[in-house]
TINUFI-832555 format. One record per residue: x negated, y negated, z of N, C-alpha, C in turn; residue in three letters. Coordinates in steps of 0.2 Angstrom, whole numbers, plus 5000, padded with zeros to 4 digits. Atoms other than C-alpha are relative to their C-alpha. Layout:
// residues N
XYZXYZXYZALA ...
***
This chain:
// residues 676
500249974992509952425277500450075003UNK 499549974995510552565286500049995007UNK 500050024994511152535304499650055004UNK 500249974995510152585319500750015008UNK 499649984997511152685332499750005004UNK 500349984993511052685350500150085002UNK 499949935000511152865359500650005000UNK 499349995002513052855358500049994995UNK 499950005007512852855340500549954998UNK 499550065003513752685339499449944996UNK 500650055003512652545329500249955004UNK 500450064998511752415338500349954999UNK 499750074999512552245344499749964992UNK 500250055004511152175333500350014992UNK 499949995008511552265317500849994997UNK 499350015001513352235319500149914999UNK 500350065003512852055319499849994994UNK 500150025009511952055304500550024995UNK 499649985003513352135296500649964999UNK 499750054999514351995301499649934996UNK 500350075003513151875294499950024993UNK 499949995006513051975278500549984997UNK 499350015003514951955274499849905000UNK 499650084997514951775280499349964992UNK 500450025005513251735268500550014993UNK 499650005006514251815254500649984998UNK 499450035000515851725256499649934998UNK 500450075003514751555254499750004995UNK 500250005005513951615240500550004993UNK 499550005006515451655230500549954999UNK 499350085000516451485234499349934996UNK 500150065006516051345222499849955006UNK 500550044997514851205228500549945004UNK 499650054996516351085233500350035005UNK 499449994996517151195244499550055007UNK 500549964994515451285254500249975007UNK 499950024992515851175268500650045005UNK 499349954999517451275271499550065006UNK 500549925000516051435273499649975006UNK 500750014993514751345286500250005007UNK 500049994994515551355302499850084999UNK 500149955000515751535300499350034997UNK 500849984999513951555293499449985006UNK 500350034993513251465307500150045008UNK 500149954992514051545322499750074998UNK 500249925000513751725314499149995000UNK 500849995000511751665311499749975008UNK 500250014993511751605329500150065006UNK 500149934996512351765335499350025000UNK 500449955002511251865327499249955003UNK 500750044997509551735333500050015009UNK 500149984992510251765352499850075001UNK 500249894997509851975351499450004998UNK 500949964999507952045352500150014992UNK 499949985009507652045332500249974996UNK 499450025004508751945327499549944996UNK 500550075004507351775321499850064993UNK 500249965006506651945309500649994996UNK 499650005006508351965302500149954997UNK 499950075002508751785300499550004994UNK 500650015003507051775290500050064995UNK 500149925006507151935280500849974996UNK 499550025001508951835275499949924996UNK 500150054997508151665273500149974991UNK 500150025008508151665252500850004999UNK 499349995002509951725251500449945004UNK 499650064999510451595264499949944996UNK 500350065003509651445255500450014994UNK 499849985007510151525238500949985001UNK 499650005000511951525244500649935003UNK 500050044998512151365250500049955006UNK 499850024996511851335267499449935002UNK 500350065000510651185266500249944996UNK 499850045007511651095252500449925004UNK 500150094998511650895256500149995008UNK 500250024994510850915272499449975001UNK 500550054997509350835280499450064996UNK 500549945001508451025276500150024993UNK 499949975007508951035257499350024997UNK 500750015003507250995252499450025003UNK 500449984993506051085263499249964999UNK 500750015001504551025254500049925003UNK 500250054998504750845260500349995008UNK 500049984993505150905279499549975003UNK 500350024995504350815293499850035007UNK 500149974994503550925306500149955007UNK 499850034994503750785320500849975002UNK 499150034998505750775318500550075001UNK 499649954999505950955321500150025008UNK 499950014994505850955340500749945001UNK 499550044999507250815341500650054998UNK 499449965002508250935330500250075005UNK 499949924995508051105342500249975006UNK 499850034993508450975357500749994999UNK 499450055001509950915350500650055004UNK 499449984997511750945360500150054997UNK 499549995003512551005345499550074998UNK 499849945001512551195343499750014992UNK 500250015005512451175325499549994997UNK 500550025002511151075321499350045001UNK 500449974993509951175334500250084993UNK 500149925006510451345321499849964994UNK 500350025008510051245303499350005000UNK 500950044999508451175311499850085001UNK 500349965000507951365317499950044993UNK 499949975006508551425300499550014996UNK 500750005007507351335291499549995003UNK 500749974998505951365302500150074998UNK 500149945004506151535296500050004996UNK 500150025006506451505281499249974996UNK 500750025003504651405280499650065003UNK 500649965000503951555288500250074995UNK 499849965005504851675274499549984995UNK 500350035004503851565263499250015001UNK 500750004999502251565272499650055000UNK 500249954999502151735275500150044992UNK 500049965007502351785254500950065000UNK 499349965002504351855257500349974994UNK 499850035005504851705248499949954997UNK 500450065004504151635234500549924997UNK 499650075001504951455235499849974994UNK 500450025005504951355220499749925001UNK 500150064998504751185227499450005005UNK 500450004996503551235242499550065001UNK 500449965000501951335243500050035007UNK 500349974994501351465256499749965005UNK 500650074998499951345261500349955003UNK 499450084999501151195263500550045006UNK 499649984996502251305273499750035007UNK 500450004992501151365287499749945003UNK 500350094996500351205288500449965005UNK 499350034997502151145291500250035009UNK 499849964992502351295306499649985005UNK 500850004995500551255313500349955002UNK 499750094997501151065315500550025004UNK 499649994993502651115324499950025006UNK 500349974995501951215335499749975004UNK 500650054996500551105340500349965005UNK 499550054998501950975343500550025003UNK 499649964994502951095353499950065005UNK 500149954996502051185364500350025006UNK 499549984994503251175378500450075000UNK 499349945001504451305369499750064998UNK 500249934999503151425369499950035006UNK 500149954994502951475385500549955008UNK 499750024995503851355396500750005000UNK 499349984996505651375406500349934995UNK 499950055001506951255399500149935006UNK 500050034996507051095407500649975003UNK 499150034997508551015417500349984995UNK 499650035005508950915402500450054995UNK 500049955004508951055390500650065003UNK 499449954999510051175401500549965002UNK 499350054999511351035404500250014993UNK 499750005007511450995385500150084997UNK 499849935006511151165376500450065004UNK 499649944996511551305389499550054996UNK 500649935001511051485382499549974992UNK 500550055005510351375366499350005002UNK 500750024996508951325375499650085000UNK 500649954998508351505378499950034992UNK 500049975009508851555357499249964998UNK 500650065004507451395352499450065004UNK 500549994996506151485367499850064995UNK 500149965002506351655357499849994994UNK 500150005008506251595340499349974999UNK 500450035000504751495344499250065002UNK 500749974999503551635351500150064994UNK 500049945007504351745335499549974995UNK 500450035004503451605326499450025000UNK 500850014997501751605335499950074999UNK 500349935000501551785334500150024994UNK 499950015007501951775314499249984998UNK 500550025005500751655310499550005003UNK 500650014996499451665324499949935006UNK 500550044997498651535337499649964998UNK 500650035003497251495328500249935000UNK 499850075003498151325321500049965006UNK 499850044995498751265339499650015007UNK 500149954996497451355350499649925005UNK 500550054996496451185357500849965004UNK 499550034997498151105361500450045004UNK 499949954997498651275367499749995008UNK 500550004993497351285380500149945004UNK 499750074995497751095386500750015004UNK 499350004994499451135392500050075003UNK 500149944994498951305400499749975006UNK 500550014993497751225412500649945001UNK 499750064997499151055413500650045004UNK 499549974996500451195419499650025005UNK 500349974993499251295430499649935006UNK 499850044995498751125438500549985005UNK 499450004994500351125447500050065002UNK 500249934997499851295454500850035001UNK 499349974999501651375451500050065003UNK 500249924998501951545461500250044993UNK 499849955008502751615443499649994995UNK 500450015007501451625431499850054997UNK 500149945005501951765422500249994993UNK 499950035005502351675407499449974997UNK 500750035001500551595407499450075001UNK 500449945001499751755410500250044993UNK 499949965005500651825396499749974991UNK 500350055005500151695383499349995000UNK 500749994999498451705390499650074997UNK 500249915002498451905386500250004992UNK 500150005010499151855367499549964997UNK 500650055004497751725365499450045000UNK 500349955001496551845370500050054995UNK 500449945007496851965356499749964994UNK 500250045006496451825345499249974999UNK 500750034999494751775353499550024996UNK 500749965005493551905343500350004994UNK 499550025005494751875328499449984996UNK 500450065002493251805316500349974993UNK 499750075003494651705305500149965003UNK 499750074997494851605318499349975003UNK 500650054999493551475320500449955007UNK 499850054994493851405339499349955001UNK 500450054997493051235344499650015006UNK 500250014996491851205356500450005007UNK 499350024997493151125368500350075003UNK 499549955000494451255365499650085002UNK 500249924997493251425367499749995006UNK 500350004990492551375385500750005004UNK 499249994996494351335390500350075000UNK 499949965001494751485383499950075004UNK 500649964996493351595391500349995008UNK 499750024991493951525409500750035001UNK 499249965000495751575405500050085001UNK 500249935002495251755399499750045005UNK 500449974993494051795411500349985007UNK 499949994995494951755424500550055003UNK 499849975000496051855421499750094998UNK 500149965001495352005413499150015002UNK 500850005000493351985416499649955002UNK 500150054995493051875431499250015002UNK 500749994996491451955437499550054996UNK 500549965004489852055431500450104997UNK 500049944999490652225436500550004997UNK 499449995005492252195426499949944993UNK 500150065005491652085413500250034992UNK 500049975006491952215399500950024999UNK 499449985001493652245405500450084999UNK 500249925002493352435409500850045005UNK 499449984996495052465419500050025008UNK 500150014993495352485438499650035002UNK 500449944998494852655440499349995000UNK 500750015001492952625433499749935004UNK 500150054995492852455441500150035008UNK 499850014994493352515458499350055000UNK 500549955000492052675455499249954999UNK 500750064999490652525452499849975007UNK 499950034995491152445468499850055005UNK 500349964996490752615476499450005000UNK 500750025001488952585470499549965003UNK 500350094998488652415476499650005006UNK 500250014995487652375491500449935003UNK 499750054997488152225503500149934996UNK 500150075005487452085491500349984995UNK 499650005006488152135476500850005002UNK 499450014998489752155485500449935000UNK 499950094997489651965492500049974992UNK 499950045004489351905475500350004997UNK 499449975001490852005468500649945001UNK 499550024996491751925480500249935000UNK 500350055001491251755479500149984992UNK 499949995009491451775458500649995001UNK 499550004999493251805461500549945003UNK 499850054996493551695474500249924996UNK 500250055002492951545465500549974992UNK 499649985007493851605447500749985002UNK 499350004998495551615457500149925003UNK 499850074999495351445464500049934995UNK 499950055008494851345448500550014996UNK 499649995002496251405441500750025001UNK 499849974996497351495452500650044997UNK 499849955003497651625442499550075003UNK 500549944997497051805451500250054994UNK 500049955003496551945441500250065004UNK 500149934996497052125445499250035004UNK 500650004995495352175449499749965006UNK 500250044994495352045462500550045006UNK 499749974996496652135471499650095002UNK 500349945001495752305468499250005006UNK 500549994995493952245477500449965008UNK 500050034991494952155493500250055000UNK 499849944996495852325496499350045002UNK 500649955000494052415494499549945006UNK 500650034995493152265505500650015008UNK 499950014994494452305520499650035005UNK 500449925001493252475521499349955006UNK 500850014997491952345526499949945003UNK 500150054996491952175532500349955001UNK 499650065002492952035537499849934996UNK 500450045003491551915532500250004991UNK 499849985007491951995515500549984996UNK 499350005002493751995514499849914999UNK 499850084999493651785519499549994993UNK 500250045007492451775504500250014994UNK 499549975006493351865491500749965000UNK 499450025001494851755497500049925000UNK 500250065004493851595495500249955006UNK 499850034993494351545515499749935002UNK 500350064994494051365523499750045006UNK 500049984993493551355541500550035003UNK 499349974998495351375546500150054998UNK 500049955003495551505535499650065002UNK 500649964998494051605540500250035009UNK 499749984993494651585559500650035002UNK 499649975002496151635555500150074999UNK 500149935004495651795547499850035007UNK 500449954995494451845563500450005005UNK 499550014992495951785577500550034998UNK 499549945000497351905567499750054997UNK 500249935007496352035557500650034999UNK 499749965000497252165560501049994997UNK 499550035003498752075554499749984990UNK 500350015004497852005539499950084994UNK 499949935005497352175533500550044999UNK 499249975001499252265535500249964996UNK 499950045006499552115524499750024996UNK 500449975006498452165512500150084998UNK 500049945002498652335512500650034996UNK 499350005002500552335511500249964991UNK 499950055004500552175499499850004994UNK 500450015006499252175488499750064996UNK 500249965003499052275474499949974992UNK 499950035008498752265453500449974998UNK 499550035002500352225451500349945004UNK 499850044995500452095466499349964999UNK 500650024997498752025464500049914999UNK 500050055002499451855461500149975008UNK 499750014992500151855480499250005005UNK 500650004997498051855485500049934999UNK 500150095000498051655481500649985005UNK 499650034996499551625493499950045007UNK 500149994993498951735506499249965002UNK 500650054997497251625506500149935002UNK 500050034999498151485504500450005010UNK 499749974994499251545519499649995008UNK 500650014995497751555529499949945001UNK 500450054998496951405526500549935001UNK 499650074996498651295532500050025007UNK 500149994991498351375549500750025002UNK 499449994996500051435552500350055003UNK 499749944996499851585560499749985007UNK 500150024992499251475576500749975001UNK 499350014997501151425575500450095004UNK 499649954997501851545589500550064996UNK 499449965001503351635580499750024994UNK 500049985008502451665563499650065000UNK 500249934999501451805568500350055001UNK 499549954999502751905575500550024996UNK 499650005007503951865562499750044995UNK 500049955002502651935550499950075001UNK 499949934999502352095558500750025001UNK 499449985002504252105557500450024995UNK 499850005008504252075539499750064998UNK 500249965002503152215537500350075003UNK 499649944997504252335546500750004996UNK 499250015003505852275536500450044998UNK 499749945005506952415531500649954996UNK 499750045005507752325515500850025001UNK 499549994998509652335515500250054988UNK 500049975007510152445496500149964996UNK 500350055007510452285487499649985000UNK 500550044999509052205492499450044997UNK 500649955005507952355483500450004996UNK 499850005005509052365471499849964994UNK 500150085004508952185464499349995000UNK 500750005000506952185468499850064995UNK 500349975004506652345458500349994993UNK 499550005008507952295444499649944996UNK 500550065002506852125442499250044999UNK 500749984998505052195447499750074996UNK 500249945002504952395441500050035009UNK 500049984992504752515455499350025002UNK 500449994997503052495455499749935002UNK 500149984994502152435470500650035003UNK 499549994996504052465477500249955002UNK 499650064998505352325484499749965005UNK 500350034996504452305500499549984999UNK 500650015001502752285495500249944994UNK 499950055006503452155480500449935007UNK 499650104996504452035495499449995003UNK 500650024995502852055507499749954996UNK 500350035007501951995490500449935001UNK 499650065001503251865488500049945004UNK 500050044997503251795505499449965001UNK 500850045000501251765506500149954995UNK 500050085004501651655490500449965003UNK 499550074999503051545496499749985008UNK 500450044994502051545511499449945000UNK 501050045001500251485505500349944994UNK 499950055005501151385491500849964999UNK 499350014999502751295496500149964995UNK 499650045004502751165481499850044994UNK 500249985006502351295469500650044998UNK 499349975002504351365470500349964995UNK 499750015006505251355455500650045001UNK 499149964998507251375452500250054996UNK 499749965005506951455436500349984997UNK 499750045004508251425423500750015002UNK 499650004995509651395435500049955003UNK 499850074995510551255444500350025005UNK 500149974994509951305459499549945004UNK 500550054998508951145463500150005009UNK 500050014993509551125480499750075004UNK 500249944998509151315485499449985001UNK 500950005002507351305478499849945007UNK 500350074994507051125489500250045007UNK 500149994992507751205505499350055001UNK 500749934999506451375503499549964999UNK 500650035001505151245497499849965007UNK 500150024992505451135515500050055004UNK 500049954994505651285526499350004998UNK 500550004998504151335521499549975000UNK 500550084999503151165519500150005008UNK 499650034994504051135538500150045004UNK 499649954995504651265547500250074997UNK 499949905001504051455542500250055002UNK 499749954996504651555554500650004999UNK 499450005001506451485551500150034992UNK 499849965004506251545533499750065001UNK 499949934998505551715539500550035002UNK 499649984998507051725547500450014995UNK 499450005005508151685532499950064995UNK 500349955004507051815523500450065003UNK 499649944995507651955537500849994997UNK 499450005002509351905534500250034995UNK 499849985004509551925518499950074996UNK 499949944999508652075516500050065001UNK 499649924996509152185529500650005000UNK 499550004996510552125532500749974994UNK 499750015005511452065514500349955000UNK 499550074997512151895522499649975006UNK 500250054997511451735528500549965004UNK 499550054998512351625541499849975002UNK 500450055000512151455542500849945007UNK 499550054996513151315553500249944998UNK 499650075001514151165549500349965001UNK 499750034995514451055560500450035006UNK 499949954993514551185573500650044997UNK 499749965003515551285561499550064997UNK 500249965004514951445556500250014992UNK 499949995007514651485537499650074997UNK 500149945002514551665530499750014992UNK 500449995007513451695513500750044997UNK 499849975004514651825511500649994999UNK 499150035000516451755516500149954996UNK 500150065004515751605505500350014992UNK 499749985008516651595486499649964997UNK 500749995005515551575471499649935001UNK 500350054999514251455472500049944995UNK 499950045008513551325458499850034994UNK 500349975003512651455449500550064998UNK 499549975002513851525438499950095001UNK 500349934999512851705436499449995005UNK 500549974999511551795446499349975000UNK 500650055004509951685445499550085000UNK 500549945003508551845438499249985000UNK 500950035001506851725435499949975004UNK 500450044993506351685450499650065004UNK 500649964997504951755463500450055004UNK 499549964996505451885474500549975008UNK 499750024993506051795491500549974997UNK 499550055003506951655480500650064997UNK 499649965005507751805470500650025008UNK 499549964993508651885488500249945002UNK 499550064996509051715495500449964997UNK 499650045001509751615483500749994998UNK 499050005000511351685479500349995006UNK 499749994994511651675498499949934999UNK 500050084998511051495498500449964997UNK 499850055005511851425483500750025003UNK 499350015001513651495489500149965006UNK 500050024996513251425507499949934999UNK 500150075004512851255498501049984999UNK 499350025002514451255489500650005006UNK 499350004996515551305503500049945003UNK 500050054997514751155513500349944998UNK 499750065006515251035497500850015000UNK 499350024998516951105499500349985005UNK 499850004994517251075516499849945001UNK 500050074999516850895514500349954991UNK 499550045005518050865498500449945001UNK 499650094998519250755506499449945005UNK 500350064997517950655513499849954996UNK 500150085006517550465505499250014998UNK 500850045002515750435496499650084998UNK 500649955001514450575493500050065005UNK 500049954997514650735499499250035006UNK 500750004998512650745502499849985007UNK 500150034994512750625515500150065008UNK 500049974994513150765528499850084998UNK 500249965001512750905518499150015001UNK 500749984998510950885518499750015004UNK 500149974993510450875536500250075002UNK 499849944995511551025540499750054995UNK 500349935003510751145525499250004999UNK 500550015002509051085525499649995009UNK 500250004994508651035543500149955004UNK 499950084994508650905558499549954998UNK 500350055001507150835550500549974994UNK 499650055007508150775535500449925007UNK 499650064995508650595543500849984997UNK 499250015003510450555544500249934997UNK 500150065003510150375538500350014992UNK 499949975007510850395521500349944995UNK 499950035005510950285505500050004994UNK 500049955005511550295490500349944994UNK 500050065006511750175473500650004996UNK 499549985003513350255466500750015003UNK 499450014996515250225470500250084995UNK 500049945002515650425468500749994993UNK 499449995003517250385462500249974992UNK 499950025008517150295447499149994996UNK 500650015004515150325443499549915002UNK 500350065001514750145444499449985004UNK 500450014996513250065452500349945005UNK 500050074996513349955469499550015005UNK 500750034996512349865480499550035000UNK 500949985003510849895470499449985003UNK 500450054997510049755479499950035006UNK 500150004996510349795495499650095001UNK 500349925001509850015491499449994999UNK 500650025002508349955483499249975006UNK 500450024996507549855497500150045006UNK 499849944996508249975509499550085000UNK 500549965002507050095498499549985003UNK 500650054999505649985500499950015009UNK 500250014995505849965518499750065005UNK 500049934996505850155522499450024997UNK 500649955003504550215510499549964997UNK 500750035002503350075505499649985006UNK 500550034993501750045516500049935001UNK 500150054999501949875514500649965003UNK 499350044999503849835519500350065006UNK 500049964997503849985532499650035006UNK 500450004994502649945545499150044999UNK 500449945000501350065537500150075002UNK 500249944996502050205544500250064994UNK 499949925005501750395534500850045003UNK 499449974999503150485531499850065003UNK 500249954994503150625544500450064996UNK 499849955004504450745537500250004993UNK 499750015009504750775516500950005002UNK 499250044999506450685514500350044994UNK 499649985007507850775502500149934999UNK 499750065003508350635489500250014993UNK 499849975005509250645473499849954996UNK 500050065008508850575455500450014993UNK 499550015007509650525439499650034995UNK 500549985005508750635427500249974991UNK 499950025007508650555409499450054995UNK 500649965004507850635395499449934996UNK 500750045002506250555383500349954997UNK 499450045002507650445377500149935004UNK 499650044995508150365393500550035000UNK 499349995000509750455392500250055007UNK 499949964995510750515406500050065001UNK 499849955000510650685409500450035006UNK 499749974994511350735427499649985006UNK 500350014994510850725445499750075001UNK 500449964998509650825452499650005006UNK 500050004993508950865467499050015003UNK 500750014998507050835475499950005004UNK 500350024991505850805491499649934997UNK 500650064998505050645495499450025004UNK 500649964996503350715501499449935003UNK 500350064995502450535504499949944994UNK 500150045003501950375497499449975001UNK 500750044998500350305495499649974991UNK 500250015007499150215482499450074997UNK 500749975002498150315469499449964998UNK 500850014999496350305464499949934995UNK 499950055003496850175454500449925003UNK 499950054993497550075469500949984997UNK 499250014998499450085463500550045003UNK 499749994998500750115472500450064998UNK 499649945004501550305469500450025007UNK 499549944996502950405476499750084998UNK 499949935004502450595476500550035002UNK 499649965000503650705476500150064998UNK 500149945002504250885475500650044995UNK 499449995005505350955460500350074997UNK 499749955001506151115460499950024993UNK 499849965006505951145441499250035000UNK 500949995000504351255436499849984996UNK 500350045001503751125428500249935000UNK 499750094998503650945434499849964996UNK 500250045004502850865422500449974991UNK 499550055004504350745411499849964998UNK 500250085002504450615400500849985001UNK 499650024998505950525408500349944995UNK 499850045004506050415394499949915003UNK 500250084999505650195393499349995003UNK 500649974997503950245399500050025005UNK 500049974994504350335414499850075000UNK 500349945002503150485412499950035007UNK 500249964992503050595428499350045000UNK 500649975002501250645430500150045006UNK 499949964997500750785439499250025003UNK 500649994998498750775439499549954998UNK 500350065003497450625437500249965003UNK 499850064997498350505449500150035009UNK 500049984992498050575467500450045001UNK 499749944999499150735465499650065004UNK 500349944998498950875477500450054996UNK 499849945003499251045470500950004999UNK 499149984996501251065467500549924998UNK 499750044999501550885467500349964993UNK 500050035006502250765453500149935004UNK 499950064995502250575456500149964995UNK 499950065003502750405448499749965004UNK 500050044997502250235452500649975003UNK 499550014995503450175466500749954998UNK 499350045003504650045454500250044995UNK 499749965004504750175442500450075002UNK 499649934997505150325454500849975002UNK 499550024998506450195462500350004994UNK 499550005007507250175443500450065001UNK 499549935001507850345444500350035007UNK 499749994994508350355462500650005002UNK 499250014996510250375470500150025004UNK 499849984991510150455486499350015002UNK 500649994996508850445498500250005009UNK 499850004994508950465516499449975006UNK 500450034997508050375530500350005009UNK 499650024995508050335549500249945000UNK 499650065000509450225554499749955004UNK 500650024998508350165566499349945001UNK 500750065002506850095559500349984993UNK 499650045004507349955550499449974994UNK 500550045006505749885539499949935001UNK 500050095000505649725532500250004994UNK 500050015007506749745517500249924998UNK 499850075004506949545515499349994999UNK 500750025003505049535512500050024994UNK 500349985008505249635495500249934997UNK 499850045003505049505482500550014996UNK 499249995006506749475469499550014994UNK 500249965006505449515456500150074999UNK 499849925000505249695460500850025000UNK 499249965000507149735462500249964991UNK 500150025006507149635445499850044996UNK 500349955003506049745437500150074998UNK 499949954999506549895445500750014996UNK 499049985001508549875441499750004990UNK 499849995007508049825422499750074997UNK 500249945004507250005420500750045001UNK 499449974999508850075427500749984993UNK 499450015001510149965416499550024992UNK 500049985008508950035399500150075001UNK 499849914998509450215406500450015002UNK 499549964998510550295416500349975000UNK 499650054999511250135420500349964997UNK 499750055006511550065404500849995000UNK 499450035000513350085406500450035006UNK 499849984995513650085423499949935007UNK 500150064992513149915432500749954995UNK 499450045002514749805431499949944999UNK 500150065005514849655424499649935003UNK 500250034997513749505431499350025006UNK 500449984994512849625443499149984998UNK 500750024999511049605435500149934999UNK 500150084998511049415433500050005008UNK 500150004993511549415452499750035002UNK 500649984996510149525456499349954997UNK 500550055005509049415445499949955005UNK 500050084993509449255457499650025007UNK 500550004993508149225471500850005006UNK 499649994996509149275486499849965007UNK 500350034994508249185499499750055006UNK 500349954994507549345508499149985000UNK 
***
């Protein structure tokens, strides 16, 4: 194959890496069987480098036969593809060992080559290979369109994204028909969390819509209806755009409508938006058109509650200007944020309205303009993108995600400010966007994001919403600097950082069950009793949580193995519809539905969760908790917590992240009655 060249006449990175792979394959093929293991490392490294490039999966697929015949799979679990089990693919792809991941990925591409007839395999038919891949896709749906989890990011690094690229390629090649029902269920699961960033879901719905009218795809009744709701929410929400005519034609149809027809269109778009959390580009065109009609129709198009309608009427001029600047077909998703912002009633907080007017006239710094343009493009422009992002963040405080970055502290702070102190968030946006600097204070001493050293993230995060895109780099550096100023202090630095970083409402009482020096669990009985006394209604005088509180959890994977520490926000504690006491919390990952092992599966819907909340039964949540804040002057009744509650929670800890952290004798001591 003749190498492609770039504009400078040089071979592309992919072709260079493919050439290296070909050389490695040839070297292995020319080596006798007993010595092939000496060539394995070179082949796997070359294959990994190819898979990490755009077009890499196709290149490896084209070499599937050569790789197998050279002996790549010799004396491995993948040597006989006809006996491979789809259920085992996921664990291999989630392995912390890059070689295992590359072998599994190459095996899937071998299956694809067989399924597509590129490689007539002696022991595997094309039909069986196709069925195998369909089952793999169906049992690993999250790899198609969700970002890597915290566990994957820590364990696999860049390899986690390589797996996502592989699965998208597999799905595009074999089609979605065999996994359609499961895909639709998974999309709805994500949408019920109401994330701000829905581009991945929109892209998947767009790809699925291509298959909808394919006569070779037999849709079941349930999946057909689910797909209809999703596709029409984006492309054919109402009668005027049912045939997806394009924005220009749609606007001409609006011009010809009377008030009754416009109201029908407005209510149709609003119903679909609140049903799915997705907004059609046609909705943006309608809303801009209705600005010249009446505020009543604008309210109908936004699907507002009584509170939202009152805010719209009271601050009509501001709302009109926000729509004119921020709402375009490319930023249609901000309509949902605007609707929820109005329904929250935060415009009645005195600083918010003037702060939004300031935002509308804000002059962005060259750095901010470049960053926004690089990620989101030139249209509709960086100013519009940022205002649209502000609307989404103020309307959806629990929809903020950290992207594929170790910046959970910054994402949590943005969520807390939007939820609890929106005018402070708007001030932060001004500092970052106008001045390219954020100034915060730590125990009375100023900290500038310009003067601080590097933060937790090693590279500038790019997979974020517009507001996070500008603020997170600054906040990350300030957070890291606060940590550096606590380095000589005993214990965990979050005792001092959290109240200074997040705000005065972060309680000054601090509880931790891990000895920082040794990593061992300490004072576990006292820790768990204090958590009950602070947050459980039966032991805290039925005092509901007033301000969301920062907390730290020990993240575990689906096998209950410890992964790392993670920042979350405790939002409330309440009985669910089945009268099970649950802790409802905000997880700044883009998908909060995670399996933490030992039966601890985080719920995002169906157990009394509000949009954006995650939840666990109280004892299961407590079993993953290692840091929490509480008012030191509100004592509750820790002595009333039954010993069996403590023992049950400790059992969860011992079977997961605390398995090697419990000092000898602690579990037995905890199991004994305390007399409390």
